[in-house]
Rosetta silent file (secondary structure, phi, psi, omega in degrees, C-alpha in Angstrom):
SEQUENCE: MTSRTIVLLFLLLSLAAAVAATATLAQDAPTGDIKTARGLLAAERQTLVGKNLDLTAEQAKKFWPLYLQYRGEMMRIGDRAVELLETMTKNAGAMDDKTAQGILKEYVFLKQQEWELKSLWRGRFESAIPPAKVLRFFQIENTIDTTVASEISGLTPLVLPKK
SCORE:     score description
SCORE:     0.000 S_00000001
   1 L     0.000  129.138 -179.626   13.567  -14.197   17.971 S_00000001
   2 L   -78.740  160.547  179.847   15.026  -10.717   18.402 S_00000001
   3 H   -64.640  -29.245  176.325   13.069   -7.865   19.878 S_00000001
   4 H   -65.673  -41.223  178.763   13.198   -6.086   16.487 S_00000001
   5 H   -62.738  -42.241  178.527   11.552   -9.143   14.861 S_00000001
   6 H   -62.439  -44.346  178.066    8.871   -9.187   17.514 S_00000001
   7 H   -62.664  -42.572  178.851    8.140   -5.476   16.977 S_00000001
   8 H   -61.300  -45.637  178.452    8.010   -6.022   13.216 S_00000001
   9 H   -62.207  -44.378  179.293    5.604   -8.954   13.587 S_00000001
  10 H   -60.200  -46.127 -179.022    3.412   -7.008   15.989 S_00000001
  11 H   -67.195  -37.494  176.628    3.263   -4.015   13.723 S_00000001
  12 H   -64.897  -38.348  177.943    2.518   -6.186   10.681 S_00000001
  13 H   -65.989  -39.728  176.073   -0.326   -7.891   12.542 S_00000001
  14 H   -63.185  -42.639  178.760   -1.684   -4.451   13.507 S_00000001
  15 H   -63.069  -43.118  179.220   -1.360   -3.344    9.916 S_00000001
  16 H   -59.983  -41.955  178.215   -3.130   -6.493    8.716 S_00000001
  17 H   -63.219  -42.615  178.020   -6.044   -5.812   11.068 S_00000001
  18 H   -64.926  -38.333  177.358   -6.290   -2.236    9.834 S_00000001
  19 H   -62.493  -43.995  179.312   -6.161   -3.440    6.224 S_00000001
  20 H   -58.087  -44.456  177.852   -8.967   -5.890    6.897 S_00000001
  21 H   -62.846  -39.636  179.426  -11.055   -3.057    8.279 S_00000001
  22 H   -65.525  -44.691 -178.458  -10.264   -0.905    5.242 S_00000001
  23 H   -63.504  -40.236  177.876  -11.167   -3.642    2.799 S_00000001
  24 H   -64.368  -42.899  177.302  -14.449   -4.273    4.588 S_00000001
  25 H   -60.933  -38.018 -178.766  -15.170   -0.534    4.514 S_00000001
  26 H   -61.834  -24.696 -177.518  -14.433   -0.464    0.798 S_00000001
  27 H   -79.962  -36.140 -174.803  -17.280   -2.889    0.230 S_00000001
  28 H  -147.891   26.814 -179.922  -20.042   -0.994    1.983 S_00000001
  29 L  -121.431  160.120  176.058  -18.950    2.242    3.607 S_00000001
  30 L   -63.196  158.274 -178.034  -18.873    5.881    2.507 S_00000001
  31 H   -57.788  -34.816  178.207  -15.714    7.220    0.965 S_00000001
  32 H   -57.117  -41.021  178.289  -14.945    9.247    4.112 S_00000001
  33 H   -66.659  -38.412  178.328  -14.606    6.063    6.162 S_00000001
  34 H   -65.139  -43.271  178.890  -12.233    4.540    3.618 S_00000001
  35 H   -62.074  -39.373  177.350  -10.091    7.702    3.693 S_00000001
  36 H   -62.441  -47.329 -179.657   -9.968    7.566    7.479 S_00000001
  37 H   -63.297  -39.880  178.989   -8.902    3.922    7.464 S_00000001
  38 H   -67.177  -33.052  175.159   -6.264    4.605    4.809 S_00000001
  39 H   -64.477  -40.357  176.129   -4.927    7.448    6.939 S_00000001
  40 H   -64.469  -41.083  176.852   -4.532    5.046    9.857 S_00000001
  41 H   -61.550  -39.533  179.597   -2.720    2.610    7.561 S_00000001
  42 H   -62.741  -41.417  178.580   -0.362    5.375    6.485 S_00000001
  43 H   -65.228  -41.976  177.515    0.493    6.135   10.105 S_00000001
  44 H   -62.678  -40.969 -179.316    1.102    2.421   10.821 S_00000001
  45 H   -62.427  -47.861 -178.668    3.316    2.165    7.756 S_00000001
  46 H   -62.479  -39.120  176.563    5.448    5.156    8.823 S_00000001
  47 H   -61.678  -46.178  179.878    5.835    3.707   12.322 S_00000001
  48 H   -59.507  -44.975  178.603    6.896    0.380   10.881 S_00000001
  49 H   -62.650  -47.742 -178.837    9.446    2.008    8.591 S_00000001
  50 H   -60.676  -38.462 -178.608   10.782    4.177   11.391 S_00000001
  51 H   -73.397  -21.221 -170.910   11.194    1.273   13.807 S_00000001
  52 H  -117.087    0.521 -177.169   13.037   -0.895   11.303 S_00000001
  53 H   -94.149  -21.620  178.294   15.218    1.440    9.199 S_00000001
  54 L    53.986   58.492  179.027   17.812    2.426   11.840 S_00000001
  55 L   -88.746  143.995  171.238   18.528    5.913   10.566 S_00000001
  56 L   -73.978  168.657  178.785   21.029    8.245   12.145 S_00000001
  57 H   -60.173  -41.111 -179.834   19.755   11.721   13.052 S_00000001
  58 H   -67.296  -41.082  177.573   21.427   13.148    9.936 S_00000001
  59 H   -65.051  -42.602 -179.496   19.997   10.425    7.692 S_00000001
  60 H   -61.986  -39.006  179.907   16.525   10.846    9.202 S_00000001
  61 H   -60.292  -35.030 -179.779   16.626   14.610    8.536 S_00000001
  62 H   -86.385  -37.334 -171.635   17.160   13.882    4.818 S_00000001
  63 H   -72.953  -49.376 -170.136   15.023   10.732    4.538 S_00000001
  64 H   -60.885  -38.300  175.054   11.692   11.671    6.150 S_00000001
  65 H   -63.783  -37.695  176.999   10.823   14.641    3.916 S_00000001
  66 H   -65.457  -42.466 -179.541   11.517   12.447    0.882 S_00000001
  67 H   -57.573  -47.065 -178.340    9.508    9.607    2.393 S_00000001
  68 H   -62.051  -38.698  176.865    6.468   11.845    2.880 S_00000001
  69 H   -66.469  -44.667 -179.791    6.647   13.031   -0.749 S_00000001
  70 H   -59.880  -48.805 -179.506    7.072    9.446   -1.963 S_00000001
  71 H   -65.416  -32.270  176.146    4.123    8.170    0.106 S_00000001
  72 H   -61.842  -41.453  178.571    1.993   11.079   -1.120 S_00000001
  73 H   -69.709  -40.573  177.778    2.601    9.982   -4.697 S_00000001
  74 H   -65.787  -35.295  178.940    1.962    6.329   -3.813 S_00000001
  75 H   -62.837  -35.588  178.372   -1.258    7.358   -2.048 S_00000001
  76 H   -64.399  -39.044  174.577   -2.533    8.921   -5.280 S_00000001
  77 H   -66.565  -39.189  177.563   -2.063    5.591   -6.989 S_00000001
  78 H   -62.851  -34.396  176.291   -3.727    3.956   -3.995 S_00000001
  79 H   -60.191  -44.441 -179.647   -6.715    6.321   -4.359 S_00000001
  80 H   -69.225  -34.065  177.263   -7.221    5.083   -7.856 S_00000001
  81 H   -65.515  -37.740  177.441   -6.815    1.456   -6.688 S_00000001
  82 H   -63.755  -43.369  177.573   -9.584    1.970   -4.111 S_00000001
  83 H   -61.898  -37.277  178.279  -11.884    3.290   -6.818 S_00000001
  84 H   -66.737  -42.499  178.760  -11.039    0.264   -8.966 S_00000001
  85 H   -62.184  -41.507  177.597  -11.724   -2.085   -6.052 S_00000001
  86 H   -61.808  -43.852  179.323  -15.088   -0.386   -5.461 S_00000001
  87 H   -62.127  -46.638 -178.346  -15.998   -0.795   -9.154 S_00000001
  88 H   -63.076  -45.512 -179.713  -14.958   -4.437   -9.126 S_00000001
  89 H   -62.847  -42.744  179.900  -16.827   -5.216   -5.888 S_00000001
  90 H   -61.671  -33.836 -175.152  -19.954   -3.442   -7.100 S_00000001
  91 H  -104.199    5.448 -172.588  -19.964   -5.469  -10.319 S_00000001
  92 H   -60.442  -34.951 -175.563  -18.576   -8.792   -8.936 S_00000001
  93 H   -69.043  -25.530 -179.970  -21.912  -10.595   -9.022 S_00000001
  94 H  -156.839   77.445 -174.759  -22.390  -10.126  -12.757 S_00000001
  95 E   -81.957  121.464  174.779  -19.298   -8.701  -14.473 S_00000001
  96 L   -84.447  158.417 -174.427  -19.759   -7.730  -18.123 S_00000001
  97 H   -61.749  -39.951 -178.690  -16.801   -8.009  -20.503 S_00000001
  98 H   -63.106  -45.815  177.899  -16.492   -4.238  -21.099 S_00000001
  99 H   -64.540  -43.046  179.440  -16.252   -3.466  -17.364 S_00000001
 100 H   -60.164  -43.196  179.924  -13.847   -6.361  -16.827 S_00000001
 101 H   -63.116  -42.020  178.160  -11.646   -5.160  -19.665 S_00000001
 102 H   -64.216  -41.217  179.122  -11.594   -1.631  -18.222 S_00000001
 103 H   -63.954  -47.339  179.532  -10.689   -2.904  -14.751 S_00000001
 104 H   -59.639  -43.734  179.486   -7.873   -5.070  -16.120 S_00000001
 105 H   -60.749  -45.841 -179.369   -6.470   -2.235  -18.190 S_00000001
 106 H   -67.014  -39.155  178.690   -6.509    0.153  -15.205 S_00000001
 107 H   -59.213  -49.598  179.892   -5.034   -2.487  -12.874 S_00000001
 108 H   -62.883  -42.200  178.821   -2.067   -3.120  -15.147 S_00000001
 109 H   -59.855  -44.636 -178.721   -1.601    0.637  -15.615 S_00000001
 110 H   -64.662  -40.573  178.041   -1.571    1.216  -11.837 S_00000001
 111 H   -63.677  -40.977  175.751    0.999   -1.548  -11.300 S_00000001
 112 H   -61.495  -43.412  179.088    3.213    0.019  -13.980 S_00000001
 113 H   -60.040  -41.671  178.049    2.842    3.394  -12.283 S_00000001
 114 H   -58.559  -49.288 -177.601    3.923    1.880   -8.952 S_00000001
 115 H   -67.259  -38.746  176.383    7.101    0.384  -10.446 S_00000001
 116 H   -63.389  -39.616  179.011    7.987    3.548  -12.328 S_00000001
 117 H   -66.803  -43.994  178.189    7.540    5.543   -9.137 S_00000001
 118 H   -61.713  -41.369  178.931    9.687    3.132   -7.127 S_00000001
 119 H   -62.651  -45.596  178.588   12.395    3.294   -9.790 S_00000001
 120 H   -61.607  -45.273 -176.638   12.356    7.085   -9.770 S_00000001
 121 H   -76.868  -21.194  176.437   12.445    7.336   -5.984 S_00000001
 122 H   -55.679  -47.362  179.877   15.180    4.746   -5.523 S_00000001
 123 H   -64.331  -38.866  178.676   17.680    7.272   -6.843 S_00000001
 124 H   -65.683  -41.872  177.730   16.257   10.060   -4.702 S_00000001
 125 H   -66.174  -36.816  179.861   16.478    7.933   -1.565 S_00000001
 126 H   -66.770  -21.358  175.602   20.063    6.930   -2.430 S_00000001
 127 L   -77.501  -12.740 -176.626   20.989   10.615   -2.439 S_00000001
 128 L  -109.445  -34.938 -179.231   19.821   10.830    1.182 S_00000001
 129 L  -137.331  160.050 -178.142   20.778    7.487    2.741 S_00000001
 130 L   -59.431  148.570 -179.880   23.180    4.642    1.910 S_00000001
 131 H   -53.886  -35.586  179.082   22.066    2.144   -0.744 S_00000001
 132 H   -63.098  -36.536  179.043   21.929   -0.720    1.789 S_00000001
 133 H   -76.569  -28.997  174.684   19.376    1.263    3.808 S_00000001
 134 H   -66.125  -43.027  176.000   17.423    2.096    0.640 S_00000001
 135 H   -60.217  -45.116  178.517   17.270   -1.641   -0.087 S_00000001
 136 H   -58.641  -44.359  179.110   16.130   -2.272    3.485 S_00000001
 137 H   -57.216  -47.655 -178.464   13.482    0.444    3.086 S_00000001
 138 H   -69.427  -27.989  172.601   12.110   -1.170   -0.076 S_00000001
 139 H   -65.234  -42.980  178.109   12.135   -4.571    1.663 S_00000001
 140 H   -63.896  -46.317  177.491   10.017   -3.089    4.457 S_00000001
 141 H   -56.364  -46.195 -177.944    7.739   -1.426    1.880 S_00000001
 142 H   -63.840  -40.565  178.632    7.374   -4.715   -0.011 S_00000001
 143 H   -62.655  -44.376  179.132    6.509   -6.599    3.176 S_00000001
 144 H   -64.345  -47.550 -179.382    3.847   -4.053    4.031 S_00000001
 145 H   -60.050  -40.478  179.002    2.476   -3.990    0.460 S_00000001
 146 H   -65.430  -40.511  178.566    2.315   -7.787    0.349 S_00000001
 147 H   -63.397  -46.394  178.287    0.462   -7.887    3.687 S_00000001
 148 H   -59.812  -48.353 -178.704   -1.997   -5.267    2.477 S_00000001
 149 H   -61.953  -40.947  179.810   -2.564   -7.006   -0.851 S_00000001
 150 H   -62.528  -45.061  179.872   -3.106  -10.359    0.853 S_00000001
 151 H   -64.517  -43.241  179.647   -5.713   -8.981    3.233 S_00000001
 152 H   -66.596  -41.188  179.018   -7.572   -7.137    0.511 S_00000001
 153 H   -60.971  -40.524 -179.672   -7.477  -10.152   -1.779 S_00000001
 154 H   -66.845  -22.503 -177.491   -8.974  -12.353    0.914 S_00000001
 155 H  -103.183   -2.550 -177.873  -11.889   -9.962    1.358 S_00000001
 156 L   -91.658  125.865  179.386  -12.552   -9.230   -2.325 S_00000001
 157 L   -66.229  144.647  175.601  -15.308  -11.315   -3.900 S_00000001
 158 L   -72.427  143.504 -178.035  -14.378  -13.361   -6.951 S_00000001
 159 L   -75.183  136.073  172.311  -15.941  -12.012  -10.128 S_00000001
 160 L  -108.128  122.483  179.895  -18.767  -13.926  -11.753 S_00000001
 161 E   -61.402  141.835  176.007  -19.078  -13.357  -15.520 S_00000001
 162 L   -69.234  134.428 -177.771  -22.384  -11.904  -16.612 S_00000001
 163 L   -90.533    0.000    0.000  -24.515  -14.506  -18.401 S_00000001
């Protein structure tokens, strides 16, 4: 195992622990606590990207301002996802069909928004760094997103239909 792989695994484990804390907070903490935890996640994400993207100084100068804009837009989608998670968790014990339908509609919409945003930003990133590094960036993003989704999924109660 290379030292880069060890660093990646360590950072992913740290990220997973932070995600678990965020998901737990989403169930029973004030919104300020969730925002704080999400801010910590954003810092972990940026560290993970920085350690694994291997940018030259010139590439970094072009990439990081774009990255911050991109993550800002993704965070807005994430804000809506947190609200959706809170609604689902609050109603999980007895979910009525109207609420379930609204959650499903919003969930699909948010996923579409994520893919449209990634598609738009792919071209912007390619104007700043080589396509192979853009692909690597999106691989890193996907690994982080999958880790986050897995942790949140494991902590989210299954919905029980209202009788």
